[in-house]
C-alpha positions in Angstrom: -31.4 118.1 -47.0 -31.4 119.4 -43.4 -35.1 119.0 -43.2 -34.9 115.4 -44.3 -32.1 114.8 -41.7 -34.2 116.3 -38.9 -37.3 114.4 -39.9 -35.4 111.1 -39.7 -33.3 112.0 -36.6 -35.7 113.7 -34.2 -38.1 110.8 -33.7 -35.2 108.5 -32.9 -34.1 110.7 -30.0 -37.0 109.4 -27.9 -35.6 105.9 -28.1 -31.9 106.5 -27.2 -30.5 104.6 -24.2 -27.9 105.7 -21.6 -25.4 103.5 -19.8 -26.8 101.7 -16.7 -26.2 102.9 -13.2 -22.8 101.0 -13.0 -21.6 102.7 -16.2 -21.7 99.5 -18.3 -22.5 100.1 -21.9 -26.0 99.3 -23.0 -26.9 98.5 -26.6 -28.2 101.4 -28.6 -31.0 101.3 -31.3 -31.9 103.3 -34.4 -29.6 103.4 -37.4 -29.0 107.0 -38.4 -28.8 108.1 -34.8 -26.5 105.1 -34.2 -24.1 106.2 -36.8 -23.6 109.5 -35.0 -23.3 107.8 -31.7 -20.8 105.2 -33.1 -18.7 108.0 -34.5 -18.6 109.7 -31.1 -17.7 106.4 -29.5 -14.8 105.8 -31.8 -13.7 109.2 -33.0 -14.9 111.3 -30.0 -16.6 113.8 -32.3 -19.6 113.8 -34.6 -18.9 111.8 -37.8 -21.4 113.7 -40.0 -18.6 116.1 -40.9 -17.4 113.2 -43.0 -20.5 113.1 -45.3 -19.2 112.6 -48.9 -15.7 111.9 -47.7 -13.5 109.2 -49.3 -15.0 106.1 -50.9 -17.4 105.0 -48.2 -18.6 108.0 -46.1 -22.0 109.2 -47.3 -24.4 107.4 -49.5 -23.1 104.4 -51.5 -19.6 103.1 -51.2 -17.0 101.0 -52.9 -13.4 100.5 -53.7 -10.6 100.5 -51.1 -10.9 102.9 -48.2 -8.5 105.9 -48.5 -7.7 106.0 -44.8 -8.9 104.9 -41.3 -11.8 107.4 -41.3 -13.1 106.0 -44.6 -12.5 102.5 -43.3 -14.8 103.3 -40.3 -17.6 104.2 -42.8 -16.9 101.0 -44.8 -17.3 98.9 -41.6 -20.6 100.7 -40.8 -21.9 100.0 -44.3 -20.9 96.4 -44.1 -22.8 96.1 -40.8 -26.0 97.1 -42.8 -25.0 94.7 -45.6 -24.9 91.9 -43.1 -28.3 92.9 -41.7 -29.8 92.9 -45.2 -28.2 89.5 -46.2 -29.6 87.9 -43.0 -33.1 89.3 -43.8 -33.1 91.4 -40.7 -33.9 94.4 -42.9 -34.4 95.0 -46.6 -34.3 97.8 -49.1 -32.0 100.9 -49.2 -34.4 103.3 -47.4 -34.7 100.8 -44.5 -31.1 101.3 -43.5 -31.8 104.9 -42.3 -34.7 103.9 -40.0 -34.1 100.3 -39.0 -33.0 99.4 -35.5 -29.9 97.5 -34.8 -28.0 97.0 -31.6 -24.4 97.9 -30.8 -22.4 98.9 -27.8 -19.4 101.1 -27.1 -16.5 99.4 -25.3 -13.2 101.3 -24.9 -13.9 103.6 -27.8 -14.8 100.6 -30.1 -18.2 100.2 -31.7 -19.3 96.6 -31.6 -22.4 95.4 -33.5 -24.4 92.8 -31.6 -25.8 89.7 -33.2 -29.5 88.8 -32.8 
């Protein structure tokens, strides 16, 4: 499992973006990497500790979120659902490698529309 995570994550590190010189947030790309960055934006720590937590964190998802942490995972999953429904990406495997843009504003992760 760790090997799969590293194979998916390490190539994405080359494409991460930092804030510009004025400190304004720039959109970030790459889905699995984005999830970790979004979690750090909102929670201020790495969200991978929530893998298999609640009804939405980890693979799959459904039912009502059990708390605000689980709700964050639900919102993340629904961001992918919107991308699939709008034909930006397709298939389950794609959600781990597909790019999408978002930004962090005042500890809030905001998906951008394209």
